[in-house]
N, C-alpha and C positions, 0 to 999 in steps of 0.2 A: 220647568222642567230638569234643569241644570241642579236643583238642589233635592230633586227625585234623584237623580241620578246617583249623586254624592250619596244619599241618604242608603239607596240601595249598596253601593259601593260600601261602605261603611259596614253595614249589615251582613253582608256576605266574605267581604274581605278579612275583617279585622278577627274574626272567629278565626279564621284560617291563618291568618298573619299569626296570633297570637298560638295555636300550636302547633307549626311551624319551627316557631322560636323556639319551644320546651322542646320539639325532637329533635330540633339539631345540638342541641347539646346532650342529647343521649346520644345518638349517633354522628358525632362528632369527627371521626376517622376517614379520611376519603375511602372511596370506593365505587366500583361501576355502579350506575342507577342508585346513587344518595340522591339526587336532588330530588329525580320524579319521583320516589319513593315518599320524602319529606313531604314533596307538596299534597300528593294523592292521602296519604294518611290522617296529614294535617287538617283536610277541609273535613274529611267527613267527623273526626276527633271534636276539631273546633264548633264544628253545627251542633254534634249532641252535647258537648259542656253548655251552649248556648240553650239549647233547651231545657235541661237540670238547671241552670239560672233564672231561666223564667217558670220553673216551677217553686225554687224556690221564692222568690221575689214574690209569687201569688200565696204560696204558706205564712209568709210572713205580713200577709196582711195588705199587702202595696197592690196589688191587682195585676195587672199585665202592661209595661212600658216598657218604651227601647233604650232609654237612658239608663237607667242602672245596671241591665245587664253590659252594657256597654262599656261604663266606667269600671266593674270588674275588669272586662276582659283586657283592657289599656293595661290595668294597675297588672295584673298578670303578664302582656306582653313587655311592661316595662322590667319587671322582674326578670325577665326571663335575660331581657338584655343587658342586666345589671350581673347577674350570674355569669353571663359570659364574658364579659368586662374582667368580671375578677379570676375569668381563667376557668370554670368549673366544667369539668366534664365528668361524663359517665365511663368506668374503666376501659379502656380497650378489651377487645374482642378479638379471636382469631378469626380470619374470614378465610372460608373455604369456597373454593370454588372449583366448579366442574369443566375443565377445557373444553371449548365446543369450537374445533380444528378443522379446517378444510374449506370446502368452497360457499359454506354459509359463515364463515370467521370471521367477526371483524378482523382480525389479523392478517388474513388474505385481501387483500385491494386488487380484487377481479372487476373489470367493468360491468357486464351482466349484472353481479349484485348489488353494485351501486346505482344502476337504472333499475335496479326490482327493489329497492329502498324508496329511490324518488318516488319512485309511482305507489308503492306501498302511502307513505306520507302524506301525496297527493290524497290518494284515495280517501285517508282517514280524515284528511283536512274538509274535504268536498263533504263526506258523511256527517262532521261532527257539525259543521257550518248549515245543511240544510236542517240537522235535527232543532239547530238553536232557532232556524227563522221559523218551523213549526211551531215552537215553543213560546216565539213572541208573537207570532199572528195567532193564534189560534185560541180560543179561551178556554179556559177549564174544563173539559167536555167527557172525560172517562166516567162511567155508571159509578165505580166504588168510589171515585173522586166525590160526586156529590149526594151520594146516598152516606158516606160515612166519613173520609180524610176531611174533604172541604167545608163540608157544612159546620165542622165542630169551627176549623179556622176561623172562619168568616163572623159566626157568634164573638168569638173570643177577641176579634180584630176590632169590631164594633161595640163590643161591651168594655172591653179594656180590663175584662175578668175570665176567671180560669173558669168559668159558666160550668156547672157539672150538667152532664145529661144521664139519662137512666133512660130504662125501661119504656116504650109504649103502653104496657097496660097498668103500669107504675104511676104516668104522667098526671090522671086525674087526684091521685091522693097529694098530689105536693100542691105546695102553697104556691097561688098566682104568681109565674115570672120565677118561681126559685130554682126551676130544673129544664129543660128542654129534653124531649123524646128524639130518642135512636134508636134504630132496631139493634145496630150493631155498638151499643152503647158502653160495652166492657173494654173497647178493643184499647190496647196503650196508647196513652197520647201523644206519644212522641212525633211520629210522622204529621200529625195535624198542626204541632207546634212547630215543626219544619217550614210549615206553610205560613202561618202565624206571623213568624219574625222580621219577614219580608214587608207585610203590611203594619206592623208595627212603625218600622223605619216610615214609612210613608206617611203614615198618618191614618190611611184608610185603606180597606180591602180594595187589592187589584190582581185579576188572573194573570196579568202578565207575572208583574211579582211574586206572586205563590208557585207559578212553574219555574222560577229560577233555579231555586234550588236541586231540582230534579237534572236540569244539564250538570249543574254541579256536580253532582254525585257519580253521573257517569265519566264528565272527564278525571275525576278522581280515582273512580275504579281503571281509567286506562293509564292515567301516572303511577300507580300504588303498581299496578301489572307488567310495567315497562319496567319500575323499578326495583321490584322483587325478582322480576326474570333475568335482568341484568346482574344483581346481587348473584343469582345463581350460579351466573355462568354463561349465560346465553348469549349469543352473539345478536347484534342489532337486526340482522335479517331475520333470525328464527325470534328474537323475542314479536317483532313488525310482523311477521306471517301470522302469530297465535294470536297475534292481537287483532289481527284482521278477521279469524276466524268466528273471535268473540263479538266483536264489532260488526261481523256483517249477518250474525243470527238475525233475524226479521224481529220475532218475538221480542229479544232485548231493545230494540231500535223503535219496537211500537208504545215498550212501558217511557220510553226517552220521549219521544215524541208526542205521547197521548199521557202528560205527568198530570199525577194525581194520585195513582195506586203507593201501598206501600211495598211491593214486591223488589222494586228495583233497589229501596234502601235495604230490603231485606239481604238482596242478592252482593250488594256490594258488601257491606258488612261481613255477612259470612265468607265472602271469597277473600277478601284483605285478613282474616281473621287465620283463615287457612294457608293465605303463602305466608304467612309468618308464623304461626304452625309448624309447616317444612321446613323452614330456616330454622327456628328453633331444636325441633327434634335433630336436624343434621348437624347444626354447629355449636349447640350447648350455649348460643346467645342469649341472655335473660332480656336482654330488650326484644326483642323478638316475640321472646315467650307474653312478655307486658301487653307486648301488640297482641297478640291472642287472644290473649286472657282477657284485655278491655274492649274489644271489638266481638267476642265468643257473648258476654254479658250483655253486650249491646244492641244484640238479637232479641233479646229477651223485651228490650223497649219497644222494638217497633212492629210485632205481631205475637201470636200464641205459639205459635209451632217453633219459635226461638227457643222454647224452655225444651224442643227434644232437640232439635240441631244442637245447643250444647253437649248434648251426650253423645254425639257423633266423635266427639276428639275423646274421650274416655277411653274408651278400648284400644283407639289409636294410640295413644301415647302410653297404654300399657304394653302393648307389641312392642312399642320402639323404645322403651327401657329395657328388654327382659331378652333372652335368645330367642334366634329365630323359631324355636318348636313351639314359643309360646303365641304366635300367630293361630296354628291349629289348635293349641290348647284353648286358647280364648272361643275361636268359631265352635270346638265342641262341648265349652262350658255352657255358651250361652245357649246352644241346643239343649243340652240336656236341662240345662234349666227352664226351658220352656217346657221340655215333655213334664219335666215333675211338675211344674205348675198345672199341668192341663190337666193330668190324672188326680193331683190333689184337690183339684175345685178353686184353685188361686189363691194369691196372697193380699194382705190387707195390713198397709203400714199406717201409722201417723207421724208424720213428719213435724216437728216442731218449728212454728212459725208459716209454714207453711201449707200443710194441709193433709187431708189425707189420700195416700194414693192405693188403687185398688187394681190387680192383674188378676184377672181369672179366663176360662175359656167362652165369659159372655161379654166382659165388661171391663174396658180400659178406665180408667180414672187419672189425672196427673194435673195436681196443684197449677192453676193458671191457666188449662189450656180446655179442661170441661173433661165430660165423660160419655165415652162412646159404647155403642152398644156392637160387640164384635161378632159378627158373621163371614161368613165366605159369600160377599154378594157382586162384587166388582166384574167387569168385563175386561178384556183385553183393545175389543173391538176400537172402542175410543182412543183408547192409549195409544194402539198401533197407526191409526188414522192419524192423530194430531203428530207422531212423532214422522212417519214416513211416507203419507199420502199428503196433506198438507204442505206449504210452505211456511212452516213457521220454525224449523231448528235446521233446514239445510240436511248435513250428513252427521249430525250429532247424536245421533240414536243410534247411528252404527258406527261411533268411533268410539263410543263407551265400552260396548262390547269385545271390538277390538283390542282398544286398550289395558282391555281385563285380563285376557290372552297374551299379550304380549308382559304383562307386568309379572304375570306369573312365571313367565319364562326367564326373564331376567330377575326374580328372585331366586330362583332354582341357581341360574350362575353366580350370584351375588347374593349370597344368603346374610350376611354381614350387614349390608347398607340399610340404615335405621330409620331415614325418610321412604325409601323405596316400602318399606312394611307398613310404615305409619300410614303413607298413603294410599295402598292399596284396600285395609282394613276398612279406613275413613272413607271413600267410597262404595264398597261391601256394607257398609252401615248405613251411609243415605238414600240407596238402592232399597235397604230393606226396609228404612223405613217410609219410604214412598210406597212401597209394594202393601206394605199391611195398611197405610194412610189409605190407597186407593183401594183395596181389596178385602178387606176384611173392620172396616170401619164404617160409620153411617155416612162420614165424605164418599165413600164410591159415587153415592148422586151425584157431588159436585163434577165427577167422572163422565158419569154419563150422559150429564146435561153439558158438559163441555165447557163449565164456567170460571174452574181454578186447575184443572190440569196442567195448563201451559203455565200457569202463576206460580205453581209448586217446584216446577222444574225449574222454571229461571232462576230459583233463587240457589240453585248448587251451578247454573252453567259456569262463571268465571272461574269458581275451585275445579270443575272437570278439565277445563281449557289450561289450565296452569299445571294441573296434576299431568296429564297429557304430555306438556312441554318439557317435565322434568323427565319424564319417560322417554322424550326425543331424545335429550340432551343426554342420559345414560347412556341409551341404545349407541348413538354414535359414539361417546366415550370408548364404551367397552368394546366397540369392532375396531376400534384404531389401536386398542390393546393385544389382539387376536396376531399369530403369527400371519404372514401375507397367505399363504395357501390355506390357513381355516378361514382366513377373514373373508376370501371370495367366495368359500363354499357359505357362508351365513350371508 
């Protein structure tokens, strides 16, 4: 038993430590939230690096094993320590923080604030403990885990090979034992490899071990949220309030407790990428830009829709780097382009190394995702039912449109805020992408059946809560810049 605990500790701790050591070299200057950010981003990047090492190991004909990636990670950790000893640092970047003053500020020691901070920390601790016990006690349970993600992981652990999976209708055409059949055979392998890695450390398949990375993903998300919020200028109490809003979402907690789905990983990667992206836009800190870029591309390794979610950052970056009038120009340009495509019959492009892109009034084809028939076929009833009637999202469905109205008002008062413009356009792009997916493609059947409407929305929830936090801080900051009479009217 002790050897199993040690093996799991190395499997989950060494990639984490390696990535944190390298991030520490990048973010060497002290700043609020530095260590939570390093720990949060380090966990996700470390495990993603491990899955890449497993792919390289299998590609070299070495099968799948625990020790080769472990040795590489150990060497990388030693190199980071050596560079630290030699004094290597990333060039210092300016730290731009929005002051969060008043009763919720860490600069004001008020008894009620201290009590509320203690209660929030207690609630979050109890919540994490409860989810950890669920993961430890419950066998791997959810449906998609055993139809897609975990079945591949268990085969790979037992075979010690990256055994290929193919479509069921092609299975009979293969030599005996050459491949396994799986309905979702073409899904990216990363999430299955994340469940494979602890099993390789133990030398055998274990449901408990396969569950543990999901708990780490949730804790990494919380740490990254706290670190980036504090770096943005949020007080301890403001940060914990919005973290509580995130981790009180029943759908998020469900995906943590019922480990095995890929959507928690995609929500964590997309959320962390968005946190860093806003910091990059706001401060021109290239280190944050690097984090945003790496984790945006990491979504490609997790699910097919990651190829679409990467595109959400492009219009946001464009309006952030241009004058405010570009926001209206980009929105109008997208609208005119869609109208032109509609009346021209569509466009068809062949992209080198990627494949064919088709956008027409009746078809959407994106390389790596698939082809969808376009037709207005969705229904608002199941979407509204899941958002406002069921207890899946609490008040998130109402908070998002209210936050958009607030964001437009704030932009009217401060048109020079690049991060504000970028955040608004990113959220609008995300909502537009979800609308097209749910109401204009074959995926509308998933909404009517209630099978994926919540999972798609989950992928955006961390980014949405962080975006609302930035709006809250900007609103409080601007209200303190108004004259007393005007401030009272506001």
